[in-house]
LODREN-436902 format. One record per atom (N, C-alpha, C): residue number from 1; chain; atom name; y, x, z. Coordinates in nm, 2 decimals, m for minus. Atoms other than C-alpha are relative to their C-alpha. Layout:
N
nr; kette; atom; north; east; up
NUM; A; CA; Y; X; Z
...
END
This chain:
198
nr; kette; atom; north; east; up
1; A; N; m0.07; 0.13; m0.03
1; A; CA; m0.70; m1.20; 0.75
1; A; C; 0.12; 0.02; 0.09
2; A; N; m0.11; m0.02; m0.10
2; A; CA; m0.50; m1.08; 1.05
2; A; C; 0.12; 0.08; m0.07
3; A; N; m0.10; m0.07; 0.07
3; A; CA; m0.31; m0.84; 0.82
3; A; C; 0.09; m0.09; m0.08
4; A; N; m0.08; 0.10; 0.08
4; A; CA; m0.21; m1.13; 0.59
4; A; C; 0.09; m0.08; 0.09
5; A; N; m0.08; 0.09; m0.10
5; A; CA; m0.09; m1.34; 0.89
5; A; C; 0.12; 0.09; 0.05
6; A; N; m0.11; m0.09; m0.05
6; A; CA; 0.11; m1.04; 1.03
6; A; C; 0.10; 0.02; m0.11
7; A; N; m0.09; m0.02; 0.11
7; A; CA; 0.26; m0.96; 0.69
7; A; C; 0.09; m0.12; m0.03
8; A; N; m0.07; 0.12; 0.03
8; A; CA; 0.36; m1.32; 0.63
8; A; C; 0.11; m0.02; 0.11
9; A; N; m0.10; 0.01; m0.11
9; A; CA; 0.53; m1.33; 0.97
9; A; C; 0.11; 0.10; m0.01
10; A; N; m0.10; m0.11; 0.01
10; A; CA; 0.71; m1.00; 0.92
10; A; C; 0.09; m0.03; m0.12
11; A; N; m0.09; 0.04; 0.11
11; A; CA; 0.84; m1.11; 0.58
11; A; C; 0.09; m0.11; 0.03
12; A; N; m0.08; 0.12; m0.04
12; A; CA; 0.96; m1.44; 0.72
12; A; C; 0.11; 0.04; 0.09
13; A; N; m0.10; m0.04; m0.09
13; A; CA; 1.14; m1.27; 1.00
13; A; C; 0.11; 0.08; m0.07
14; A; N; m0.10; m0.08; 0.07
14; A; CA; 1.31; m1.02; 0.77
14; A; C; 0.09; m0.08; m0.09
15; A; N; m0.07; 0.08; 0.09
15; A; CA; 1.41; m1.28; 0.52
15; A; C; 0.10; m0.09; 0.07
16; A; N; m0.08; 0.10; m0.08
16; A; CA; 1.55; m1.52; 0.78
16; A; C; 0.12; 0.07; 0.07
17; A; N; m0.12; m0.06; m0.07
17; A; CA; 1.77; m1.26; 0.96
17; A; C; 0.08; 0.09; m0.10
18; A; N; m0.08; m0.07; 0.09
18; A; CA; 1.89; m1.08; 0.65
18; A; C; 0.11; m0.08; m0.06
19; A; N; m0.12; 0.07; 0.06
19; A; CA; 2.24; m1.17; 0.53
19; A; C; m0.03; m0.01; m0.16
20; A; N; 0.02; 0.02; 0.14
20; A; CA; 2.23; m1.32; 0.18
20; A; C; 0.13; 0.01; m0.08
21; A; N; m0.13; 0.00; 0.07
21; A; CA; 2.60; m1.29; 0.11
21; A; C; 0.10; 0.08; 0.08
22; A; N; m0.10; m0.08; m0.07
22; A; CA; 2.88; m1.05; 0.20
22; A; C; 0.13; m0.02; m0.07
23; A; N; m0.13; 0.02; 0.07
23; A; CA; 3.24; m1.14; 0.13
23; A; C; 0.07; 0.13; m0.02
24; A; N; m0.07; m0.12; 0.01
24; A; CA; 3.35; m0.78; 0.17
24; A; C; m0.10; 0.11; m0.05
25; A; N; 0.10; m0.11; 0.05
25; A; CA; 3.16; m0.53; m0.06
25; A; C; 0.04; 0.13; 0.06
26; A; N; m0.03; m0.14; m0.05
26; A; CA; 3.13; m0.18; 0.07
26; A; C; 0.03; 0.09; m0.12
27; A; N; m0.04; m0.08; 0.12
27; A; CA; 3.33; 0.02; m0.18
27; A; C; m0.05; 0.14; 0.01
28; A; N; 0.04; m0.14; 0.00
28; A; CA; 3.23; 0.36; m0.05
28; A; C; m0.15; 0.02; 0.00
29; A; N; 0.15; m0.02; m0.01
29; A; CA; 2.86; 0.29; m0.02
29; A; C; m0.06; 0.00; m0.14
30; A; N; 0.07; m0.01; 0.13
30; A; CA; 2.63; 0.39; m0.30
30; A; C; m0.09; m0.12; m0.01
31; A; N; 0.09; 0.11; 0.01
31; A; CA; 2.42; 0.11; m0.45
31; A; C; m0.13; 0.03; 0.06
32; A; N; 0.13; m0.01; m0.06
32; A; CA; 2.11; 0.05; m0.25
32; A; C; m0.11; 0.01; m0.10
33; A; N; 0.12; 0.00; 0.09
33; A; CA; 1.79; 0.15; m0.41
33; A; C; m0.09; m0.12; 0.02
34; A; N; 0.08; 0.12; m0.01
34; A; CA; 1.57; m0.14; m0.49
34; A; C; m0.14; 0.04; 0.06
35; A; N; 0.13; m0.03; m0.05
35; A; CA; 1.24; m0.15; m0.30
35; A; C; m0.10; 0.01; m0.12
36; A; N; 0.09; m0.03; 0.12
36; A; CA; 0.95; m0.03; m0.52
36; A; C; m0.07; m0.13; m0.05
37; A; N; 0.07; 0.12; 0.05
37; A; CA; 0.79; m0.38; m0.54
37; A; C; 0.10; m0.11; m0.05
38; A; N; m0.09; 0.10; 0.04
38; A; CA; 1.11; m0.56; m0.64
38; A; C; m0.03; m0.06; m0.13
39; A; N; 0.04; 0.06; 0.13
39; A; CA; 1.00; m0.60; m1.00
39; A; C; m0.10; m0.11; 0.01
40; A; N; 0.11; 0.09; m0.02
40; A; CA; 0.69; m0.77; m0.88
40; A; C; 0.05; m0.13; 0.07
41; A; N; m0.05; 0.12; m0.07
41; A; CA; 0.86; m1.00; m0.63
41; A; C; 0.10; m0.08; m0.08
42; A; N; m0.09; 0.08; 0.08
42; A; CA; 1.13; m1.09; m0.87
42; A; C; m0.07; m0.08; m0.10
43; A; N; 0.08; 0.08; 0.10
43; A; CA; 0.87; m1.20; m1.13
43; A; C; m0.07; m0.11; 0.08
44; A; N; 0.07; 0.10; m0.07
44; A; CA; 0.68; m1.39; m0.86
44; A; C; 0.10; m0.11; 0.04
45; A; N; m0.11; 0.10; m0.04
45; A; CA; 1.01; m1.56; m0.74
45; A; C; 0.04; m0.08; m0.13
46; A; N; m0.03; 0.07; 0.12
46; A; CA; 1.10; m1.64; m1.10
46; A; C; m0.10; m0.11; m0.04
47; A; N; 0.11; 0.10; 0.03
47; A; CA; 0.77; m1.81; m1.16
47; A; C; 0.01; m0.11; 0.10
48; A; N; 0.00; 0.10; m0.10
48; A; CA; 0.80; m1.99; m0.83
48; A; C; 0.12; m0.10; m0.02
49; A; N; m0.12; 0.08; 0.03
49; A; CA; 1.15; m2.12; m0.92
49; A; C; m0.03; m0.11; m0.10
50; A; N; 0.03; 0.10; 0.10
50; A; CA; 1.00; m2.31; m1.21
50; A; C; m0.08; m0.12; 0.06
51; A; N; 0.07; 0.11; m0.06
51; A; CA; 0.80; m2.52; m0.97
51; A; C; 0.08; m0.13; 0.02
52; A; N; m0.09; 0.11; m0.02
52; A; CA; 1.10; m2.74; m0.91
52; A; C; 0.00; m0.09; m0.13
53; A; N; 0.00; 0.08; 0.13
53; A; CA; 1.11; m2.85; m1.28
53; A; C; m0.14; m0.07; m0.02
54; A; N; 0.13; 0.06; 0.00
54; A; CA; 0.73; m2.90; m1.27
54; A; C; m0.01; m0.12; 0.09
55; A; N; 0.01; 0.10; m0.10
55; A; CA; 0.76; m3.11; m0.96
55; A; C; 0.08; m0.13; m0.05
56; A; N; m0.08; 0.11; 0.05
56; A; CA; 1.04; m3.33; m1.11
56; A; C; m0.07; m0.08; m0.11
57; A; N; 0.08; 0.07; 0.11
57; A; CA; 0.83; m3.40; m1.42
57; A; C; m0.12; m0.07; 0.05
58; A; N; 0.12; 0.07; m0.05
58; A; CA; 0.52; m3.48; m1.22
58; A; C; 0.05; m0.12; 0.09
59; A; N; m0.05; 0.11; m0.08
59; A; CA; 0.73; m3.70; m0.98
59; A; C; 0.03; m0.12; m0.10
60; A; N; m0.04; 0.11; 0.09
60; A; CA; 0.87; m3.90; m1.28
60; A; C; m0.12; m0.06; m0.07
61; A; N; 0.11; 0.06; 0.07
61; A; CA; 0.54; m3.94; m1.45
61; A; C; m0.11; m0.05; 0.09
62; A; N; 0.11; 0.04; m0.09
62; A; CA; 0.33; m4.00; m1.14
62; A; C; m0.12; 0.08; m0.01
63; A; N; 0.11; m0.09; 0.01
63; A; CA; 0.11; m3.71; m1.22
63; A; C; m0.03; 0.07; 0.13
64; A; N; 0.04; m0.07; m0.12
64; A; CA; m0.09; m3.54; m0.95
64; A; C; 0.06; 0.14; 0.01
65; A; N; m0.05; m0.14; m0.01
65; A; CA; 0.04; m3.21; m0.81
65; A; C; m0.12; 0.10; m0.04
66; A; N; 0.11; m0.08; 0.03
66; A; CA; m0.31; m3.06; m0.83
66; A; C; m0.04; m0.02; m0.15
67; A; N; 0.04; 0.01; 0.14
67; A; CA; m0.42; m2.98; m1.19
67; A; C; m0.11; 0.11; m0.02
68; A; N; 0.11; m0.10; 0.01
68; A; CA; m0.76; m2.80; m1.17
68; A; C; m0.02; 0.06; m0.14
69; A; N; 0.02; m0.05; 0.13
69; A; CA; m0.79; m2.77; m1.54
69; A; C; 0.10; 0.11; m0.04
70; A; N; m0.10; m0.10; 0.03
70; A; CA; m0.46; m2.59; m1.59
70; A; C; m0.01; 0.12; 0.09
71; A; N; 0.02; m0.12; m0.09
71; A; CA; m0.53; m2.37; m1.28
71; A; C; m0.11; 0.09; m0.05
72; A; N; 0.11; m0.08; 0.05
72; A; CA; m0.85; m2.26; m1.43
72; A; C; 0.04; 0.08; m0.13
73; A; N; m0.05; m0.07; 0.12
73; A; CA; m0.68; m2.17; m1.76
73; A; C; 0.08; 0.12; 0.04
74; A; N; m0.08; m0.11; m0.05
74; A; CA; m0.43; m1.96; m1.57
74; A; C; m0.09; 0.11; 0.06
75; A; N; 0.09; m0.10; m0.06
75; A; CA; m0.70; m1.78; m1.37
75; A; C; m0.08; 0.07; m0.10
76; A; N; 0.08; m0.07; 0.11
76; A; CA; m0.91; m1.71; m1.68
76; A; C; 0.09; 0.09; m0.08
77; A; N; m0.10; m0.08; 0.08
77; A; CA; m0.60; m1.58; m1.87
77; A; C; 0.03; 0.13; 0.08
78; A; N; m0.04; m0.12; m0.07
78; A; CA; m0.49; m1.35; m1.59
78; A; C; m0.12; 0.10; 0.03
79; A; N; 0.12; m0.09; m0.01
79; A; CA; m0.85; m1.22; m1.54
79; A; C; m0.01; 0.09; m0.12
80; A; N; 0.01; m0.08; 0.12
80; A; CA; m0.85; m1.11; m1.90
80; A; C; 0.12; 0.10; m0.01
81; A; N; m0.11; m0.09; m0.01
81; A; CA; m0.50; m0.96; m1.86
81; A; C; m0.04; 0.12; 0.09
82; A; N; 0.04; m0.10; m0.10
82; A; CA; m0.64; m0.77; m1.56
82; A; C; m0.10; 0.10; m0.07
83; A; N; 0.09; m0.09; 0.07
83; A; CA; m0.93; m0.63; m1.77
83; A; C; 0.07; 0.09; m0.10
84; A; N; m0.07; m0.07; 0.11
84; A; CA; m0.70; m0.53; m2.05
84; A; C; 0.09; 0.12; 0.06
85; A; N; m0.08; m0.10; m0.06
85; A; CA; m0.49; m0.33; m1.80
85; A; C; m0.07; 0.09; 0.10
86; A; N; 0.08; m0.08; m0.08
86; A; CA; m0.77; m0.17; m1.61
86; A; C; 0.00; m0.04; 0.15
87; A; N; m0.01; 0.05; m0.14
87; A; CA; m0.72; m0.38; m1.29
87; A; C; m0.13; m0.08; 0.03
88; A; N; 0.11; 0.08; m0.05
88; A; CA; m0.99; m0.55; m1.08
88; A; C; 0.03; m0.15; m0.02
89; A; N; m0.02; 0.14; 0.03
89; A; CA; m1.01; m0.91; m1.21
89; A; C; 0.00; m0.08; 0.13
90; A; N; 0.00; 0.08; m0.13
90; A; CA; m1.10; m1.04; m0.86
90; A; C; 0.13; 0.01; 0.08
91; A; N; m0.13; m0.03; m0.07
91; A; CA; m0.79; m0.88; m0.71
91; A; C; 0.11; m0.09; m0.07
92; A; N; m0.11; 0.07; 0.07
92; A; CA; m0.56; m1.03; m0.98
92; A; C; m0.02; m0.15; 0.02
93; A; N; 0.02; 0.14; m0.02
93; A; CA; m0.73; m1.37; m0.95
93; A; C; 0.04; m0.05; 0.14
94; A; N; m0.04; 0.03; m0.14
94; A; CA; m0.67; m1.36; m0.57
94; A; C; 0.15; m0.01; 0.01
95; A; N; m0.15; 0.00; 0.00
95; A; CA; m0.30; m1.28; m0.63
95; A; C; 0.05; m0.13; m0.07
96; A; N; m0.05; 0.12; 0.08
96; A; CA; m0.27; m1.57; m0.88
96; A; C; m0.05; m0.13; 0.07
97; A; N; 0.03; 0.12; m0.08
97; A; CA; m0.45; m1.82; m0.65
97; A; C; 0.11; m0.02; 0.10
98; A; N; m0.11; 0.02; m0.09
98; A; CA; m0.17; m1.75; m0.41
98; A; C; 0.13; m0.05; m0.08
99; A; N; m0.12; 0.05; 0.08
99; A; CA; 0.09; m1.81; m0.70
99; A; C; m0.02; m0.15; m0.01
100; A; N; 0.02; 0.14; 0.02
100; A; CA; m0.07; m2.14; m0.77
100; A; C; 0.02; m0.09; 0.12
101; A; N; m0.02; 0.07; m0.12
101; A; CA; m0.09; m2.25; m0.41
101; A; C; 0.14; 0.00; 0.05
102; A; N; m0.14; m0.01; m0.04
102; A; CA; 0.27; m2.14; m0.35
102; A; C; 0.08; m0.10; m0.08
103; A; N; m0.06; 0.10; 0.09
103; A; CA; 0.38; m2.35; m0.65
103; A; C; m0.02; m0.14; 0.05
104; A; N; 0.03; 0.13; m0.06
104; A; CA; 0.20; m2.65; m0.50
104; A; C; 0.07; m0.03; 0.13
105; A; N; m0.07; 0.02; m0.12
105; A; CA; 0.36; m2.59; m0.17
105; A; C; 0.15; m0.04; m0.02
106; A; N; m0.14; 0.05; 0.04
106; A; CA; 0.71; m2.62; m0.33
106; A; C; m0.01; m0.14; m0.05
107; A; N; 0.01; 0.14; 0.06
107; A; CA; 0.60; m2.93; m0.53
107; A; C; m0.02; m0.10; 0.11
108; A; N; 0.03; 0.10; m0.11
108; A; CA; 0.46; m3.10; m0.21
108; A; C; 0.13; m0.01; 0.08
109; A; N; m0.12; 0.01; m0.08
109; A; CA; 0.77; m3.01; m0.02
109; A; C; 0.11; m0.08; m0.07
110; A; N; m0.10; 0.08; 0.07
110; A; CA; 1.00; m3.15; m0.29
110; A; C; m0.04; m0.15; 0.00
111; A; N; 0.04; 0.14; 0.00
111; A; CA; 0.79; m3.47; m0.32
111; A; C; 0.03; m0.06; 0.14
112; A; N; m0.03; 0.05; m0.13
112; A; CA; 0.83; m3.51; 0.06
112; A; C; 0.15; m0.03; 0.02
113; A; N; m0.15; 0.02; 0.00
113; A; CA; 1.21; m3.47; 0.03
113; A; C; 0.04; m0.11; m0.08
114; A; N; m0.04; 0.11; 0.09
114; A; CA; 1.24; m3.70; m0.26
114; A; C; m0.04; m0.14; 0.05
115; A; N; 0.06; 0.13; m0.05
115; A; CA; 1.04; m3.97; m0.08
115; A; C; 0.09; m0.05; 0.12
116; A; N; m0.08; 0.05; m0.11
116; A; CA; 1.30; m3.99; 0.20
116; A; C; 0.11; m0.10; m0.04
117; A; N; m0.10; 0.10; 0.03
117; A; CA; 1.55; m4.28; 0.21
117; A; C; 0.13; 0.07; m0.05
118; A; N; m0.13; m0.05; 0.05
118; A; CA; 1.86; m4.20; 0.00
118; A; C; m0.02; 0.13; m0.08
119; A; N; 0.02; m0.12; 0.08
119; A; CA; 1.70; m3.90; m0.18
119; A; C; m0.06; m0.04; m0.13
120; A; N; 0.06; 0.03; 0.14
120; A; CA; 1.62; m3.89; m0.55
120; A; C; m0.04; 0.14; m0.06
121; A; N; 0.04; m0.12; 0.07
121; A; CA; 1.45; m3.64; m0.77
121; A; C; 0.10; 0.03; m0.11
122; A; N; m0.09; m0.03; 0.12
122; A; CA; 1.65; m3.45; m1.04
122; A; C; m0.07; m0.06; m0.12
123; A; N; 0.06; 0.05; 0.13
123; A; CA; 1.60; m3.56; m1.40
123; A; C; m0.12; 0.08; m0.04
124; A; N; 0.12; m0.07; 0.05
124; A; CA; 1.26; m3.48; m1.54
124; A; C; 0.01; 0.06; m0.14
125; A; N; 0.01; m0.06; 0.13
125; A; CA; 1.19; m3.26; m1.83
125; A; C; m0.11; m0.08; m0.08
126; A; N; 0.10; 0.08; 0.07
126; A; CA; 1.02; m3.47; m2.10
126; A; C; m0.12; 0.08; m0.05
127; A; N; 0.11; m0.08; 0.05
127; A; CA; 0.80; m3.18; m2.21
127; A; C; m0.02; 0.12; 0.08
128; A; N; 0.02; m0.12; m0.08
128; A; CA; 0.65; m2.92; m1.98
128; A; C; m0.04; 0.12; m0.08
129; A; N; 0.04; m0.12; 0.09
129; A; CA; 0.55; m2.70; m2.28
129; A; C; 0.09; 0.12; 0.02
130; A; N; m0.08; m0.12; m0.02
130; A; CA; 0.85; m2.47; m2.26
130; A; C; 0.00; 0.06; 0.14
131; A; N; 0.01; m0.05; m0.14
131; A; CA; 0.82; m2.45; m1.88
131; A; C; m0.13; 0.08; 0.02
132; A; N; 0.12; m0.07; m0.01
132; A; CA; 0.46; m2.36; m1.91
132; A; C; 0.00; 0.13; m0.08
133; A; N; m0.02; m0.12; 0.07
133; A; CA; 0.55; m2.10; m2.17
133; A; C; 0.07; 0.11; 0.08
134; A; N; m0.08; m0.09; m0.09
134; A; CA; 0.80; m1.95; m1.93
134; A; C; m0.09; 0.05; 0.12
135; A; N; 0.10; m0.04; m0.11
135; A; CA; 0.53; m1.95; m1.65
135; A; C; m0.09; 0.10; m0.05
136; A; N; 0.10; m0.10; 0.06
136; A; CA; 0.29; m1.77; m1.89
136; A; C; 0.07; 0.14; m0.01
137; A; N; m0.07; m0.13; 0.01
137; A; CA; 0.56; m1.50; m1.95
137; A; C; 0.01; 0.06; 0.14
138; A; N; 0.00; m0.06; m0.14
138; A; CA; 0.60; m1.46; m1.57
138; A; C; m0.14; 0.05; 0.04
139; A; N; 0.14; m0.04; m0.03
139; A; CA; 0.22; m1.44; m1.54
139; A; C; m0.03; 0.14; m0.06
140; A; N; 0.02; m0.13; 0.06
140; A; CA; 0.21; m1.15; m1.78
140; A; C; 0.09; 0.11; 0.07
141; A; N; m0.09; m0.10; m0.07
141; A; CA; 0.51; m0.98; m1.61
141; A; C; m0.06; 0.04; 0.14
142; A; N; 0.06; m0.02; m0.13
142; A; CA; 0.33; m1.02; m1.27
142; A; C; m0.12; 0.10; m0.01
143; A; N; 0.12; m0.09; 0.02
143; A; CA; 0.01; m0.86; m1.40
143; A; C; 0.05; 0.14; m0.04
144; A; N; m0.05; m0.13; 0.03
144; A; CA; 0.21; m0.58; m1.56
144; A; C; 0.05; 0.07; 0.12
145; A; N; m0.06; m0.06; m0.12
145; A; CA; 0.39; m0.52; m1.23
145; A; C; m0.12; 0.04; 0.09
146; A; N; 0.12; m0.04; m0.08
146; A; CA; 0.05; m0.52; m1.05
146; A; C; m0.06; 0.13; m0.05
147; A; N; 0.05; m0.12; 0.06
147; A; CA; m0.07; m0.26; m1.30
147; A; C; 0.08; 0.12; 0.03
148; A; N; m0.09; m0.11; m0.02
148; A; CA; 0.24; m0.05; m1.25
148; A; C; m0.01; 0.05; 0.15
149; A; N; 0.00; m0.04; m0.14
149; A; CA; 0.19; m0.05; m0.87
149; A; C; m0.14; 0.01; 0.05
150; A; N; 0.14; 0.01; m0.04
150; A; CA; m0.19; m0.03; m0.87
150; A; C; m0.04; 0.09; 0.12
151; A; N; 0.03; m0.08; m0.11
151; A; CA; m0.22; 0.26; m0.63
151; A; C; 0.08; m0.04; 0.13
152; A; N; m0.09; 0.03; m0.11
152; A; CA; 0.07; 0.15; m0.41
152; A; C; m0.05; m0.12; 0.08
153; A; N; 0.05; 0.12; m0.07
153; A; CA; m0.10; m0.18; m0.32
153; A; C; m0.10; 0.03; 0.11
154; A; N; 0.09; m0.04; m0.10
154; A; CA; m0.36; 0.01; m0.12
154; A; C; 0.06; 0.09; 0.10
155; A; N; m0.06; m0.10; m0.09
155; A; CA; m0.12; 0.24; 0.06
155; A; C; 0.06; m0.07; 0.12
156; A; N; m0.06; 0.05; m0.12
156; A; CA; 0.02; 0.19; 0.41
156; A; C; 0.15; m0.04; m0.02
157; A; N; m0.14; 0.03; 0.03
157; A; CA; 0.37; 0.17; 0.25
157; A; C; 0.01; m0.14; m0.06
158; A; N; m0.01; 0.13; 0.07
158; A; CA; 0.28; m0.15; 0.07
158; A; C; 0.06; m0.11; 0.09
159; A; N; m0.06; 0.11; m0.07
159; A; CA; 0.34; m0.40; 0.35
159; A; C; 0.15; 0.00; 0.03
160; A; N; m0.15; 0.00; m0.03
160; A; CA; 0.69; m0.28; 0.46
160; A; C; 0.08; m0.01; m0.13
161; A; N; m0.08; 0.01; 0.12
161; A; CA; 0.80; m0.24; 0.10
161; A; C; m0.01; m0.15; m0.06
162; A; N; 0.01; 0.14; 0.05
162; A; CA; 0.67; m0.59; 0.01
162; A; C; 0.09; m0.09; 0.08
163; A; N; m0.10; 0.08; m0.09
163; A; CA; 0.87; m0.73; 0.31
163; A; C; 0.14; 0.02; m0.06
164; A; N; m0.14; m0.03; 0.04
164; A; CA; 1.19; m0.56; 0.18
164; A; C; 0.02; m0.06; m0.14
165; A; N; m0.01; 0.06; 0.14
165; A; CA; 1.12; m0.67; m0.19
165; A; C; 0.01; m0.15; 0.01
166; A; N; 0.00; 0.15; m0.01
166; A; CA; 1.05; m1.03; m0.09
166; A; C; 0.13; m0.05; 0.05
167; A; N; m0.13; 0.04; m0.05
167; A; CA; 1.37; m1.05; 0.11
167; A; C; 0.11; 0.02; m0.11
168; A; N; m0.09; m0.02; 0.10
168; A; CA; 1.56; m0.90; m0.18
168; A; C; m0.01; m0.11; m0.11
169; A; N; 0.02; 0.10; 0.11
169; A; CA; 1.41; m1.14; m0.44
169; A; C; 0.04; m0.14; 0.05
170; A; N; m0.04; 0.13; m0.05
170; A; CA; 1.46; m1.45; m0.21
170; A; C; 0.15; m0.01; 0.01
171; A; N; m0.14; 0.00; m0.01
171; A; CA; 1.82; m1.36; m0.15
171; A; C; 0.07; 0.00; m0.14
172; A; N; m0.05; 0.00; 0.14
172; A; CA; 1.88; m1.29; m0.52
172; A; C; 0.00; m0.14; m0.06
173; A; N; 0.01; 0.13; 0.06
173; A; CA; 1.77; m1.64; m0.61
173; A; C; 0.06; m0.11; 0.09
174; A; N; m0.05; 0.10; m0.09
174; A; CA; 1.93; m1.81; m0.31
174; A; C; m0.10; m0.10; 0.05
175; A; N; 0.11; 0.09; m0.05
175; A; CA; 1.60; m1.95; m0.19
175; A; C; 0.03; m0.07; 0.13
176; A; N; m0.01; 0.07; m0.13
176; A; CA; 1.61; m2.22; 0.08
176; A; C; m0.13; 0.02; 0.07
177; A; N; 0.12; m0.03; m0.08
177; A; CA; 1.35; m2.22; 0.36
177; A; C; m0.14; m0.04; m0.07
178; A; N; 0.12; 0.04; 0.07
178; A; CA; 1.09; m2.41; 0.15
178; A; C; m0.04; 0.10; m0.10
179; A; N; 0.03; m0.10; 0.10
179; A; CA; 1.11; m2.16; m0.13
179; A; C; m0.03; 0.14; 0.06
180; A; N; 0.03; m0.13; m0.07
180; A; CA; 1.12; m1.86; 0.11
180; A; C; m0.15; m0.01; 0.05
181; A; N; 0.13; 0.01; m0.05
181; A; CA; 0.80; m1.99; 0.27
181; A; C; m0.11; 0.01; m0.11
182; A; N; 0.09; m0.01; 0.11
182; A; CA; 0.63; m2.03; m0.06
182; A; C; 0.00; 0.14; m0.06
183; A; N; 0.00; m0.14; 0.05
183; A; CA; 0.74; m1.69; m0.18
183; A; C; m0.08; 0.09; 0.09
184; A; N; 0.08; m0.08; m0.09
184; A; CA; 0.59; m1.53; 0.13
184; A; C; m0.15; m0.03; m0.03
185; A; N; 0.14; 0.04; 0.03
185; A; CA; 0.27; m1.73; 0.05
185; A; C; m0.05; 0.06; m0.13
186; A; N; 0.03; m0.05; 0.13
186; A; CA; 0.28; m1.61; m0.31
186; A; C; m0.04; 0.15; 0.00
187; A; N; 0.03; m0.14; 0.00
187; A; CA; 0.27; m1.25; m0.21
187; A; C; m0.10; 0.05; 0.10
188; A; N; 0.09; m0.03; m0.11
188; A; CA; 0.01; m1.27; 0.06
188; A; C; m0.12; 0.09; m0.04
189; A; N; 0.11; m0.09; 0.04
189; A; CA; m0.26; m1.09; m0.14
189; A; C; 0.03; 0.12; m0.08
190; A; N; m0.05; m0.12; 0.08
190; A; CA; m0.05; m0.82; m0.31
190; A; C; m0.05; 0.13; 0.07
191; A; N; 0.04; m0.13; m0.07
191; A; CA; m0.12; m0.55; m0.04
191; A; C; m0.14; m0.02; 0.04
192; A; N; 0.14; 0.00; m0.04
192; A; CA; m0.48; m0.47; 0.02
192; A; C; m0.03; 0.12; 0.08
193; A; N; 0.01; m0.11; m0.09
193; A; CA; m0.45; m0.23; 0.30
193; A; C; m0.10; m0.03; 0.11
194; A; N; 0.10; 0.03; m0.10
194; A; CA; m0.75; m0.20; 0.53
194; A; C; 0.05; 0.05; 0.14
195; A; N; m0.04; m0.03; m0.13
195; A; CA; m0.67; m0.20; 0.90
195; A; C; m0.11; 0.06; 0.08
196; A; N; 0.12; m0.06; m0.07
196; A; CA; m1.02; m0.08; 1.00
196; A; C; m0.06; m0.10; 0.10
197; A; N; 0.06; 0.10; m0.10
197; A; CA; m1.09; m0.40; 1.20
197; A; C; m0.02; m0.13; m0.08
198; A; N; 0.02; 0.13; 0.07
198; A; CA; m1.21; m0.75; 1.11
198; A; C; 0.08; m0.11; 0.06
END
């Protein structure tokens, strides 16, 4: 638990102090190599970005943010994907519990903003089917990325590389503080490095 709190704080610090835009490109510098977990954090960030559309639709319809039935379908599906890829289902379910909670963090944050005087929600999508299909595609991509980095998640290199990748993905999508906080939350269970203490 202490490692998760430390990692979340480290990611937040790096994301908040990293520049997201440079008006003067460095012509002589070689392109920076992407952190090893960037594919994973990009997929997580892409999934998280869809929470805005889900929130607008729930706001317009009066639906609850929590949807236990849908959450169970997601967890059952990713558990099977984990088995198919030789991953530990419990690990993958833990990572996806974080995805679900991070999405709800964004939705709750947006609901709070839209409830303020003078604020309105964006237009709602009449049918969440296409959005859920896109979320399902990100779910598969996330599991595939977890499979590709299966040994890396247990290495001591995982936490610092996750910090760098999270910062890169947040900057790439221009995430605001609400979405950055949720992105950090979404990656909390990716690294499973033992610190040797409880």
